[in-house]
N, C-alpha and C positions, 0 to 999 in steps of 0.2 A: 509619221516619219517612223515609226517600228515597219510599215508593213512597207515601208521603201528601205527601212536596211536586209529584213527577212529577203525579200523580193531579192536586192543583190546579194543578200552572202550566197543563196541556193545559185546565184551564176557564179562565185568562182573557183575554180576547178583548187579539188584541195592541195594546198604546198605543199604538203608531206608524201605526196605519192609519186613513190619514186620512177613511176614510168611516165611521168609527165617530167617534158624539159621545163627549165627552171627560165633559161631564156625564152622560148616560147610564153611563157604566163606574163613575162613583164610585158616583153612586143604584146601582147593580149593585153593587158593591159592599156598600155597605152592605146594602143586605138580604138580604144573602146570609149577612153574619153577622149578622143578626136574625132571619131566619130558621135559622140552627141554634141562638142562644143561649133567642130568647124563644119560639119555633112550635115548636122538640124537644125545649124545657126542656132543654138540653146545655153545655156549655161547649168551647168550641174544645178542639181535643187539643193542642194549642199552647200554648194558657193552661196549660191543665193540666198539661204539659210542662217548660214554665219557672218551677212557680212551683215544682219540688222541683226545675228543673236541679242543684242539686248531689250530688243522688245519685243523679245517670244515670251514664253509663260515655260513658268521654270519644266514640265513636264515634255515638254518638244527642245529644249538645251541638253535634260540630259538621254533623250533619244539622240540629238545631234553627234552626240560626245558616245557614243554608245558606236555611229556609225563609223565614226573617224576611228575609234579604235579597236572595231572591224576589221579596217582596210587596213590599219600601221601593223597592228598583228599578222596580216594577211600578207603582207608585205614585206615585214620581217622575218617571218618564214624563209619563202621566197629568196631573199636574198642571201640567209643562212645559207642556203643550199646552194647558190649559186655561184657565189665569192669565197665557201666558205672561212664564214667568221664567224664570229662569236654570235649572241643573241642583240647589245649592246650595239655591236658595229651594223650588224642589219636593221636595227632601227635607226639607225641613224639617215643608211645609207634608202629606207622605204619614208622618210619625213621629207628628206629634199627632193625624191623621186614625186612625192606626192604637192607640196609644196611648189613644185616646175612645172606640175599640170597641172594648177589652180591657180599659178601665175601666168603661164602660157594663155588661159583659157580668158583671165579679165583681159591680156594684152589683145586676142583672137579678137574680144568685142570690139573695147574700145579703139580699136586704130581701122576696123574692120578690113583687115587684112590675113586671110585663112594661113598664108604662110609660114607668118607668125608663128604658128603653133607650130610647126616639125623645125626652124629657125631652134628654141627655145630647147625644144625636145633633143638635139642633136645631137651633143655627147653622150646622155642617158639610150640611142638607138645605135652608134655606132660600139659602143661599147657592149652593147649585149647582144648584135649581130646575129 
């Protein structure tokens, strides 16, 4: 899990880099999630681990929490820049987007309908074209 988190963090662009468009970062994050869920017909490792968290060793749970914190921190920074909001509002938006992504991934797998992903993320996509 620690290696997974490190590998994932390397792929994330610096959310404070003023040369990077936060709209592109948000859409890239959504696209990356979609590639895993829809294109590869898979679930994210963290979604699967989280669903069985009660059975995991404490060390794995700690690393899983660190992974989610990494994502939430990154999303918070992006939303602060994107919507010119404070850190609390950025965190709320980031957690809502992450919840939407996880929910969409479960719906895609549960219904076997890949287009559910785009429908579930429609509001986020249209907000940040």
